[in-house]
C-alpha angles and dihedrals in degrees: 000000000000121000114205130188125197090035096147097062121090090259093047095048090052093049092047090054093050091048093052092046087053090056098251121147105237133199119187123210111217126189114227110264142161091230123081109251120244099235126185108271124237098014130109116231139155114246127209127176123223139122116236089244092060103088095186091049091050093050091051090050091053097060108124094004121132099172130042124195111193115199102146118114144082116325127200090251095045132095121263114278135185107285091200091054091049092051092046091052092051091048092048093049094046094046093046091048090052091049091048092053097248110178098209137023115191117193126191109214133166133254107261095030108161131161089222097047117131088220113087096216092052094041090052091051094046094050090046091054089055093052092050094048092053097042096085095237116126103253145186117197118199114195102199132195120231112310124222133193142104108325096016128143096235113052098026091052092051090048091053093050091048089052098052107029131070092219135019113239116208132192116234091007090289091284096128110119118228132181105211116206120200112241092232089056091049091049090054092049092052094044091049091048094065109116093347102154094207090060098049111122090000133125120212132187111213134180144155127288098263143047113232131179116231087244091057091049091051091050091047090054092047089061092050098047095037095236117128114192133171112255118229136174121236127186117262094240092056091045090050090051090053092047092051090050093051091047090059090053103040137041092213108026121183091236125042135174088245090060090052090050090050090051094048092093139012116285108203142126138179108319097219103051096102093048092046100044101032103025087234125131103214120223127258114246095234091061096058109045098098090113089070093063126088092020125120098227091179090060091048089055091051091046091055092046093050093045091060096042091048 
């Protein structure tokens, strides 16, 4: 049995589908919420309710589990959360998994994760990594580059901004270098990591097959959504002020302060790791953006805005 956290996000739903297709028994850990969870469609899974700060609930969820896949946590496109609570949740889950005799604990982290980072999202991931390493559970930590795919925080946010704004304003002139990894390729890497002896107690940095500037990514998305906008640079303080304003109005704004943190420096790693470790040639970004077409991204922005105000 595999226990997976963060299963309702776009990455989690994709991984759950891959796991079920591979024949694994899957149990998803859902935090109690007033909102209906966005579960993967058409797949059969067990469901258990518990927050990651509820130690008794976690231990109950781990009964009969031999592998844990921990995806839950702050994302670049998400709102700010409590770093201490995220780290506590990772510690609780890893220690409970060790006590329960789990054979493998797979944690999805970010490139640039560092306990001493000034950026909350990277600090939370770095601190969580340390908790997992010292818990005693056999682990694999995958530090991934930015992930793209239908429902992501990267390409869909850019598409929304292109649809509603007369110009696209970029931090640092759009020169930050990223290494986008297709969500389907990430799901394969995680699925193929399960029980792999060479990956036990290892940390890998993985990314896509190409280095792209943020400007190049924006221009690529312009072509796919048919929205050509002038590109301009805006100072980080002004962009942060705009992101903070949108965060007060919307539950899922297209620009967040976490995104601006993520774009502050290049986010890249060795380009051949996925092919070398998993014998998988990852897909180019240009080849898998069809989900951006034939969508009214302006209406999607308004839907999110009205959802919050409602």
